[in-house]
C-alpha positions, -999 to 999 in steps of 0.1 A, spaced: -599 833 -453 -625 858 -465 -612 856 -502 -615 819 -502 -649 818 -494 -658 847 -516 -644 820 -545 -663 795 -535 -687 789 -569 -702 751 -573 -671 748 -597 -647 762 -576 -644 733 -546 -602 738 -545 -611 774 -524 -634 756 -503 -613 731 -493 -582 760 -487 -613 777 -458 -607 744 -447 -571 740 -439 -571 774 -424 -598 770 -400 -578 734 -395 -550 755 -382 -562 785 -371 -578 799 -337 -615 805 -333 -608 839 -314 -589 853 -345 -621 841 -365 -651 863 -369 -684 839 -362 -703 848 -395 -672 828 -414 -687 795 -396 -719 797 -415 -709 810 -443 -685 780 -446 -714 756 -436 -733 776 -465 -707 771 -496 -703 733 -483 -741 730 -490 -740 747 -525 -722 722 -534 -757 705 -542 -761 725 -572 -732 710 -590 -738 687 -623 -732 650 -616 -705 652 -634 -687 679 -612 -699 656 -581 -675 632 -588 -651 656 -598 -654 666 -562 -656 628 -548 -626 620 -564 -605 648 -550 -590 633 -515 -568 662 -510 -603 685 -511 -621 664 -490 -597 663 -460 -596 701 -458 -634 704 -462 -632 675 -432 -606 697 -411 -629 726 -413 -658 709 -396 -639 691 -373 -623 724 -363 -661 744 -361 -674 710 -342 -646 715 -312 -653 748 -313 -689 750 -309 -693 779 -332 -722 766 -355 -755 754 -355 -753 716 -345 -783 704 -369 -759 724 -396 -732 708 -389 -741 675 -388 -762 679 -423 -724 691 -440 -708 660 -423 -733 640 -435 -730 655 -471 -690 650 -468 -693 618 -460 -717 613 -488 -686 623 -512 -661 597 -498 -677 572 -501 -689 580 -532 -659 568 -552 -624 544 -539 -594 553 -546 -562 532 -564 -540 549 -550 -528 537 -511 -519 571 -496 -547 587 -509 -573 560 -496 -552 567 -467 -561 601 -471 -600 594 -467 -598 574 -443 -584 604 -421 -611 626 -432 -632 603 -422 -618 601 -386 -621 636 -388 -658 639 -392 -661 614 -363 -661 580 -379 -634 571 -356 -605 543 -361 -609 540 -398 -574 554 -407 -564 521 -384 -541 517 -356 -506 520 -372 -491 536 -397 -481 518 -429 -453 493 -428 -447 501 -469 -414 500 -482 -425 523 -508 -411 553 -501 -441 577 -513 -464 553 -488 -445 557 -460 -432 595 -459 -473 605 -469 -485 581 -441 -455 604 -413 -468 634 -432 -505 630 -424 -499 617 -389 -476 651 -385 -504 672 -399 -531 656 -374 -510 645 -342 -550 645 -319 -567 626 -340 -539 600 -346 -527 601 -312 -530 564 -306 -514 556 -340 -483 533 -334 -458 546 -358 -432 521 -377 -404 505 -356 -368 522 -353 -353 498 -380 -382 511 -403 -376 547 -396 -338 542 -399 -346 531 -430 -370 558 -444 -351 582 -431 -320 566 -457 -341 562 -484 -351 598 -481 -318 615 -481 -307 591 -506 -334 578 -534 -341 601 -565 -364 632 -552 -397 635 -569 -401 653 -601 -406 690 -603 -443 688 -609 -450 666 -581 -463 686 -561 -481 664 -534 -448 636 -533 -423 666 -531 -444 679 -498 -446 645 -486 -409 638 -487 -403 669 -473 -426 666 -444 -413 628 -434 -376 644 -438 -386 669 -411 -405 647 -387 -373 620 -385 -349 645 -384 -367 666 -351 -372 629 -338 -331 621 -344 -320 655 -333 -340 653 -299 -323 622 -291 -292 631 -303 -297 669 -286 -321 672 -256 -332 710 -256 -347 720 -215 -379 706 -219 -367 675 -228 -347 670 -195 -380 678 -177 -392 651 -190 -363 628 -181 -360 643 -145 -401 634 -143 -389 601 -156 -371 593 -127 -401 581 -105 -399 547 -133 -360 538 -124 -369 536 -89 -391 504 -99 -362 477 -91 -339 502 -66 -333 475 -43 -338 472 -6 -330 441 8 -343 426 44 -315 401 45 -285 395 17 -291 367 -10 -255 353 -10 -239 336 23 -220 359 41 -228 390 21 -248 422 36 -281 428 21 -279 452 -6 -296 484 5 -295 514 -16 -299 541 9 -314 579 -1 -307 597 26 -295 630 23 -292 656 -9 -258 643 -19 -274 610 -28 -300 628 -48 -273 641 -65 -255 612 -68 -286 592 -82 -290 622 -110 -254 616 -121 -259 586 -131 -292 593 -150 -276 627 -165 -239 621 -175 -249 595 -208 -264 621 -224 -246 654 -216 -209 642 -207 -184 670 -206 -216 697 -209 -227 684 -175 -211 699 -145 -220 696 -109 -214 714 -75 -195 743 -91 -190 776 -77 -201 806 -96 -178 834 -102 -194 866 -82 -188 892 -62 -184 898 -23 -183 875 6 -209 853 -12 -210 831 -43 -235 808 -53 -225 774 -56 -253 749 -84 -258 713 -79 -257 705 -113 -254 729 -149 -259 716 -186 -231 748 -204 -250 737 -234 -282 744 -229 -275 775 -200 -294 753 -176 -290 746 -138 -307 720 -122 -310 730 -81 -316 695 -63 -336 700 -35 -349 675 -1 -381 674 20 -381 653 52 -414 671 57 -443 688 52 -429 721 61 -399 720 46 -412 733 17 -411 768 30 -376 764 38 -371 753 2 -390 781 -10 -369 804 4 -336 787 -5 -344 789 -45 -353 827 -35 -318 832 -22 -304 807 -55 -318 827 -81 -308 858 -72 -273 844 -70 -272 823 -104 -284 850 -128 -266 881 -124 -252 899 -153 -223 880 -155 -244 843 -155 -234 821 -183 -269 806 -174 -303 815 -180 -324 790 -167 -335 764 -137 -354 733 -131 -358 727 -92 -358 689 -86 -372 678 -53 -367 647 -39 -399 637 -15 -385 618 19 -415 624 38 -428 595 60 -460 604 51 -459 620 13 -486 644 1 -483 639 -34 -517 659 -39 -494 691 -26 -473 685 -59 -489 705 -80 -492 737 -55 -458 732 -48 -443 732 -83 -471 760 -93 -459 786 -62 -418 774 -69 -425 788 -107 -442 820 -99 -409 830 -83 -393 835 -115 -395 831 -155 -361 817 -149 -375 787 -136 -388 761 -162 -400 737 -140 -403 717 -109 -401 682 -109 -414 666 -74 -405 629 -73 -414 607 -41 -386 583 -26 -388 544 -36 -412 525 -14 -392 497 -4 -374 522 12 -389 528 49 -393 555 69 -366 578 81 -361 565 119 -363 527 106 -330 530 82 -299 506 93 
């Protein structure tokens, strides 16, 4: 960072852009405060450039994006005078508007730079739908690099992403001198391959998301007051005990893991006690422990059971390394505001507990003493 800013002169704006990119991906706690002020001063120095040089800088979209990225980070960290910061932002806005771009991908860079300077929404609400590989790959690269700014931008649909992925693998690669095209090509491949890999091979944190989303699975849970066909009993998918929850989760997890999924098996151990987990995903070294809460006081019993499970599941010979706790709340008066406290208390038990998921029962299932 210091070297970049030391090299900033009216005729050396690339060093300023480089410093901006470093700010953009850096940590403010690792950057000395005077560097922010120096960055602002270096932007102001660009006023000393000749009109021809000003046009050169205004036409370099990648450099302007780096400078805008640096200003965005400084504003987020609140590490400089607000008036000086606003003056620098106005200066960069003027440069962005000084010259348009015929290259579609570079025009998108300028729109992103504008959004970084708080001119929200200019980039648009979706990534490009272009069939041109270069444009599509570059847009995806921008989305990957600035996910916070572009978090509401819609990505191409599944068919378009598949077509782009196939094209990136089969079309002729960029020429050796076309650095920008090559970088965006590789970045788009990384984004798409990571997405596809996550769908095919979920990791431990994906399992947490899958388990947390089971709440939405209850939207059309069946509990009929009377049968919909003559002579048939009403459909009532009762969840009344821990084994019912396990059966539900087996239906959720089996399509993802098949032979890797083990349910209710004993772990090899010593002495009279052996741990028996509810579910395990062997390829991830992960145990999923299911608990049921029927009244508020049950959480103390659950915490004690989890402490016991940790001792039994994770001895020196265990093939497993982590656990997710799934709690089904069957209380007649659930207190969802206490869920974060419950999760925090259990996670503090051990670093082996990746997360705790608490799910209230479906609203259509009646109170426990009213079930038939």
